[in-house]
C-alpha positions in Angstrom: -1.5 -0.5 -15.4 -2.3 2.5 -17.5 -6.1 3.1 -17.1 -6.2 3.8 -21.1 -5.1 1.0 -22.9 -4.8 2.5 -26.0 -1.2 3.3 -27.6 -1.5 7.2 -26.8 -3.1 6.8 -23.7 -0.3 4.4 -22.5 2.5 6.7 -23.5 0.9 9.9 -22.3 0.3 8.2 -18.8 3.9 7.0 -18.3 5.4 10.0 -19.7 3.3 12.0 -17.3 4.2 9.6 -14.4 7.8 8.4 -15.1 8.7 11.9 -16.0 12.1 13.1 -17.3 14.5 10.6 -15.9 12.5 7.6 -18.1 12.9 9.5 -20.9 16.3 10.7 -20.6 17.3 7.0 -19.9 16.6 6.0 -23.5 19.0 8.5 -24.6 21.8 6.3 -22.8 22.5 4.1 -25.9 23.8 7.2 -27.8 26.7 7.8 -25.2 27.4 4.1 -24.0 27.0 1.2 -26.1 29.3 -1.0 -24.2 26.5 -1.9 -21.0 23.4 -0.8 -23.4 21.9 -4.4 -23.7 22.5 -5.3 -20.0 20.9 -1.9 -18.9 17.6 -1.9 -21.6 17.1 -5.8 -21.0 16.7 -5.0 -17.2 14.8 -1.6 -17.7 12.1 -2.9 -20.3 11.6 -6.4 -18.6 10.5 -4.5 -15.5 8.7 -2.1 -17.6 6.7 -4.7 -19.9 6.1 -7.2 -16.7 3.7 -5.4 -14.8 1.7 -4.6 -18.1 1.6 -8.0 -19.6 1.3 -10.5 -16.7 -0.2 -10.2 -13.3 1.4 -12.4 -10.3 -1.1 -10.7 -7.7 -4.9 -11.2 -7.4 -4.7 -7.2 -7.6 -3.3 -5.9 -10.8 -2.2 -2.8 -9.1 0.0 -4.2 -6.9 2.5 -5.2 -9.9 3.8 -1.5 -9.7 6.6 -2.8 -7.4 8.3 -4.0 -10.6 8.8 -0.4 -11.5 10.9 -0.1 -8.1 13.3 -2.4 -9.6 13.1 -0.8 -13.3 14.1 2.7 -11.5 17.9 1.4 -10.8 18.6 1.2 -14.5 16.6 3.9 -15.2 18.7 6.0 -12.8 22.0 4.7 -14.0 20.8 5.5 -17.9 19.6 8.9 -17.0 22.7 9.7 -14.7 25.0 8.5 -17.5 23.2 11.1 -19.8 23.5 14.1 -17.5 27.2 13.0 -16.9 27.8 13.3 -20.6 26.2 16.5 -20.7 28.6 17.7 -17.7 31.5 16.7 -20.0 30.1 18.9 -22.5 29.4 21.9 -20.1 25.9 22.2 -21.0 25.4 23.3 -17.1 22.1 25.1 -17.7 20.5 21.9 -19.5 21.9 20.0 -16.6 19.8 22.1 -13.8 16.8 22.3 -15.7 16.5 18.4 -16.1 17.3 18.0 -12.7 14.8 20.7 -11.5 11.9 18.9 -13.9 13.2 15.5 -12.8 12.3 16.6 -9.2 8.9 17.6 -9.9 7.5 14.2 -11.0 7.1 12.9 -7.6 4.7 16.0 -6.9 2.1 14.5 -8.9 1.9 11.9 -6.2 2.0 14.4 -3.7 -0.7 16.2 -5.1 -2.9 13.2 -5.4 -2.6 12.5 -1.9 -3.5 16.0 -0.7 -6.6 15.6 -2.9 -7.9 12.6 -1.4 -9.6 13.0 1.7 -9.4 9.6 3.4 -8.5 10.4 6.8 -5.6 9.1 8.8 -6.1 8.3 12.6 -8.0 10.8 14.3 -6.9 12.2 17.8 -9.3 9.8 19.8 -8.4 6.9 17.9 -4.6 8.0 18.6 -5.5 8.1 22.5 -7.5 4.8 22.2 -4.4 3.1 20.5 -2.1 4.5 23.7 -4.9 3.4 26.1 -4.8 -0.2 24.5 -1.3 -0.2 25.0 -0.9 0.6 28.6 -3.9 -1.4 29.6 -3.8 -4.8 27.8 -0.8 -7.7 28.0 1.1 -7.9 24.9 0.4 -10.7 22.7 -3.2 -10.6 23.3 -5.7 -10.8 20.3 -8.3 -8.1 18.9 -11.6 -9.0 17.4 -12.3 -5.9 15.2 -13.0 -4.9 11.5 -10.2 -5.7 9.2 -9.9 -2.2 7.9 -6.5 -0.6 6.8 -6.6 1.4 9.9 -6.1 -0.6 13.4 -5.2 1.7 16.9 -4.9 -1.7 18.5 -2.4 -3.3 15.9 -0.8 -0.3 14.6 -0.5 2.0 17.6 -0.6 -0.2 20.5 1.0 -3.5 18.9 -1.2 -6.0 19.4 -2.5 -8.8 17.3 -5.9 -9.2 15.5 -7.8 -12.0 14.0 -7.2 -10.5 10.5 -5.5 -7.5 9.4 -6.5 -5.2 6.2 -7.5 -8.2 3.8 -6.1 -7.1 0.6 -2.3 -7.2 1.8 -2.9 -10.8 2.9 -5.0 -11.6 -0.2 -2.3 -10.1 -2.4 0.3 -12.7 -1.2 -2.0 -15.5 -2.1 -3.6 -16.2 1.4 -7.2 -17.1 1.9 -8.7 -14.5 3.6 -12.2 -14.8 3.4 -13.0 -17.5 6.1 -11.6 -15.0 8.5 -13.3 -12.2 7.2 -17.0 -14.4 7.2 -15.9 -15.2 11.0 -15.5 -11.5 11.8 -18.5 -10.6 10.3 -20.3 -13.5 12.1 -19.1 -12.5 15.3 -20.4 -8.7 14.9 -23.5 -9.2 13.6 -24.5 -12.5 15.3 -25.5 -13.6 18.8 -23.6 -14.1 22.0 -23.0 -17.7 21.3 -21.3 -16.6 17.6 -19.2 -14.0 19.4 -17.9 -16.5 22.0 -17.6 -19.3 19.2 -15.3 -16.7 17.1 -13.4 -15.4 20.0 -12.4 -19.1 21.0 -11.5 -20.0 17.7 -8.9 -17.5 17.3 -8.0 -16.8 20.8 -9.4 -13.4 20.7 -9.5 -11.7 24.7 -10.6 -8.4 23.5 -12.9 -6.5 20.8 -11.9 -3.1 19.4 -15.3 -1.1 18.4 -14.2 2.3 16.9 -16.0 4.4 14.5 -15.7 1.9 11.3 -16.9 -0.9 13.3 -19.8 1.1 14.3 -20.6 2.3 10.9 -20.6 -1.3 9.4 -22.7 -2.7 12.4 -24.8 -0.3 13.8 -27.0 -2.7 15.5 -27.4 -1.3 19.2 -26.9 -4.8 20.3 -23.1 -4.8 19.2 -22.0 -2.9 22.4 -23.2 -5.6 24.6 -22.3 -8.8 22.9 -19.1 -8.6 23.9 -20.1 -8.4 27.8 -21.1 -12.2 28.0 -18.0 -13.6 29.0 -15.5 -12.3 31.5 -12.5 -13.2 29.1 -13.9 -10.5 26.4 -13.5 -7.0 26.7 
């Protein structure tokens, strides 16, 4: 999970990303020994699993174990703060809470620095148009990118959604991916074959489709059958 696999790199990476609550949780044993074995078994298991084993094709997706790890972290860190409250160290408690709040800002700062766009206004309008002008339950032929106005705005189905999500759950998405490429790059017979195979009645051709398949014939391929828009 940590990009730098050296011991110092791992320590800096996790302390920087998990922050004060993670550090505080390891002080729990100094104030509460009765349940320490249970808390630390849970915490360490959820921390070590994604670093030692990968159950998903994309190792990055193992970060979900940290969500479960954060439950014992919160319990343990909260116990430490409660003990500090009992000793009336209020200023220290406030300082620790404020510093803890800063940790999520690392993720927020990263998102602000990324120039990958969400939906443009034209894509949003296209999604609304599809919702108002196509029947529910129809299937769209489109590029399986992370954004789909037809699916995410209009609520329609598509031949294949974002490939990494399905692939991460163990589904063989490569056949559908190749079929979609074949439809966009092939002849009218290829279009009708793929559309018939997946019962696709509509095609969405947006900026991503035009970027990936700039062939001028692209817009014409879907006029060969009255069943495909």
